[in-house]
N, C-alpha and C positions, 0 to 999 in steps of 0.2 A: 794273575789275571782271572777274569770270570770264565766259567765254563762256556763252551760253545753253545749258542742258542739262548744264552741268558743275558744278552746285552740290555742295559737299561734304556737304550734308545727306544722310546715307546710313545704312542699318542698320549699316554697319561702324563708325560712330562711336558710341561709348558716351556716354550722358549722365552727368552727375554722379551721378544717382540709381543708375545701374547699377554704377558702380565698376569694379574690375578687379584682377587679381593684382598684388601689389607686386613680385614677382620679386627680393626681397632688396636693394632699392635702399638706399643709405646715407642715414641721416637727417641733416638739416642740424644744424650746431652750435647750441647754446643761444643764444637771443636774445629779442627781445620776444615776449610771449605773443600768441596770436591775438587780433585786435581792436585791437592797438596799431599806431601808425605804423611802417612799415618804411622806406619811401622817401617823401620829400616834396620837391616843388618849390614854391618860394615866389616868386611874381612874377618868373619867369625870362624874360629876353629873350636872344636871340642874333642879332647882326647880322653880316653879312659884307660887307666892302668889295670891290667889283669892280674889276678893273684899269682905270686911267684910259684913256679914249679919246684924251684930249688933255691936255697940261700946263696948258692954259688953263681946263679944266673940272674941277670937284670930282669926286672918286671917287663913283660910285654905290654905294648901300648896299642890300643885300637884308635884309629883316627876316624871318628864318626863324621866330623865336618872339617873341611879343609879350605879355609879362606873363602867362605860363602859371603857374597854381597847380594842383597836383595832389597827392593823397595816396594812396599804395598801402598798404593795411592788411595786416599780417602774416596769412597764411592766406587772403586773399581776392585771387585773381589778377585783374589789371586788363588789359583790352583797350584798345588805342589804335587808333582807326579813322579813316581819312580818305583822300582821293585823293592821288596823287603830288604832292609839293610842299607838302603841308599842314603839314609840320614834324615828322612822326612820327619819322623817323630822326635828326633833329637832337636831339630829346628823348632818344632812346635813347643817343646818344653823350654827352650831358650827364649822364644818369643813371649811366653807366658811368665818369664822370670822364675820358673820352677827350678832351673839349673843355671849355673854361671858358665859363661864361655871360658875356654882356656885362654883365648885372646880375642881381640876385636870388641866391637860395641853392638849392643841392641838398643835402638832408640825408639821411643814411642812419643809421638808429637815433639820430636826434637830433643827429648831428655833421655839420657843413658839410664836405662832401668836398673842396671847393676851397680850404678854409682849413687843411687838415691839412698838417703837414710831410711831406715825401716818404716818410720811413720809416713814418709812421703810415698814410698813404694806401696804401702797398704792403701793409701788414698788413691793412688793411680790405678790400682787393680779394679776399681769400679768400672773403668773404661775398657777393659779387655777381659773376656771370659772364654771358657773352653767347653766344648762338647766332645766327650770321649767316644771311643769305638763301641764299647760294650754298654748298651743302654741299661742293662740290669746291674752289672758290676759297679757302675758309677752312681747308683742310687742306694741309699741306706735301707735295707729291708726291714729294719726295726722301727722306722719312722713313717708316719702318715705322709702322704704326698705333699700336703701343704707345708709341712715343716721342712721337707727336703727342698722344695722350690723356694721357700722364703729364706733359706740359710744364708745366701750371699748378702741380702739386705740386712739380716740380723748381725752378721759378722762385720760387714764393712760400713754400715750406716747406722747401726744401733736402733733400727726401727722397733717400735713397740709391737707387742704380740698381736693386738687387734689390727694394726696397720700391716703387719706381715701377712696375716691371713687374707686380708682384703686385697692386697697386691698380688698374692699368690693366685687368688681366684681370677683376677684380671689377666694374669699371664697364662693361665690354663685356657681361658677363653680365647686369648690371642693365638694360641697354637692349635685351636680346634678341638679342645676337650671340654666336657661339661663340668660345671662347678661341683657336681656331686662326687667328683673324683677326689676332692680335697681330703677326705678322711679315709680314703682307701690306701692300700699298701702296694708297693711295686709288683708283687707277685700276682696281683689281680688284673694286670694289664698285659696286652700283647707287646711284642718287641717294638713295633712301630709307635704304639702309644707311649711306651717307656722312653723312647727317644724324643718324642714330643715333650714329655715331662722334663727331660734333660735340657732341651732347648728353652723351655719356659724358665727353668732355673737360671740358665745363662742370661736370660733377658731381664732378670729381676733388678739389676743395677743400671739398666738402660745403657748397655755398653756401645762403644763406637766400633769395636772389633770383636768378632767371635772367631776363635780358632777351632776348627772342626777336624779332629784327627780320625780319619777313616770312619766318619760318623754314620755312614749308611752301609758299610761293607758287611755288617752282621745281619742285615735285613734282606728279605727276599725281594725280587725285582719289583713287584707291584707296590710294596711298602716303600722301597727306595724312592719310587716316583712320587709318592705322597709327601715324604719328608723333604725331598729336593724341591718340590713345588712350594712347600711351606717356607723353606729357606729363601727361595726366590721372591716370595711375597714380602718377607721381612726386608730383604735387600732393596726391592723396588719401592716399597711404600714408605720406608723410613730411613733409608740410607745406611743400614747396618752393613759394614764391610766384613766379608768373610776371608779368612785364610783357610782354604779348604784343602786338606791333605788326603790324597787317595792314590791307589795303584792303578786307577782306571781312568783313562783319558776320556772315555765316553761320558762318564758321570761329570767330570770337571767341565766338559764343554757345555753343559746345560746350566751351570751355575755361575761360572767365572768369566770375566772379561779378559784376564791375563793368566798366563800359565808359565811355570818354571819346571823344567825337567831335571831330575837329579839322578846321578849315578856315582857311586863310590865316594859319597860325601861332598860332591861338587855339583854346582849347577852347570849343566852342559849346554842348555838352550833355554831361552825365555823370550817372551814377547806377547803380543795380543793372541788370544786363542785362535782366531780365524787364521792368522798368519802362520802360527806354529803348526797347526793341524793341517792346513792346506799345502804348505810347502816346507816341511821340516828340513832343517839343514844338517842335523846330526844323525848318523846311522842308528844310534840307540833309540832316538825318537821314532824313526821309521819302523824299527822293530816293535816298539810299543803299539804303534798304530796298526801294524799288520796283525797283532795278536787280538785286536778288538773286533768281534764279529759284526759285520754290516755297519761299519763306522760311517755315520752320515756327517756332512759338513755342518758345523755349528752355525746357528742363526744369530751370530753375535757381530757387533760392530767392531 
């Protein structure tokens, strides 16, 4: 959890009711109407075998996810909250089809991602992108910004070089950066600017879902507010749905309509943010709430 006195609850963070300027961000491609399932996990487990300490002993197994079922509705961003080791990042990797579940299904728009042929999975990847925790580690320091931002379009859509640069410029503008950033390198930007670059990169294929894994935890409080406001603008203006993974309930309450609380590889509580945060039913959720300084009621429907 955050240190005392560093709650991201701040006047700088807009609530959903306040909205914000769209800035000309690109709309996602057509897909399921709002209110329909976009991402669904059905009884998903993920086990990892640890290295054997001895040939005479069986390999130990870590159960990262234990029968997790979850539905992310199009147009309703979902927050996943829990302490380190609860299974949040494992869920993110499975949702992005970066790993295979040990059992269960991961469906995107009704299709089991892990049952798709490689070509179909490659095509489907345009519709879901990821923003990682470390805004510097996720950017190639050897490449100018425009090439990093354009990489998804080049890899998944085969866009020409001139088209890549033009679209990269549009994405940087959409996240509040100047086009003179195109030929600069990641080390020339602040942490908040680098995370904006990472978001611009995720937007290149006009995705329907963005998985953000602790995307603001490496930023200071004021920069957190800026990045969260940017994500809220994208969500409100163009219907981008977020699966937002965090250890911090306060941050989730300002971006997401729904929340799921994880502990020990299981979802122990989930529902609308206002309901879960106002009247948590599980003792662990109440413990998380008590650890957030000056937790304010979310202004969410």
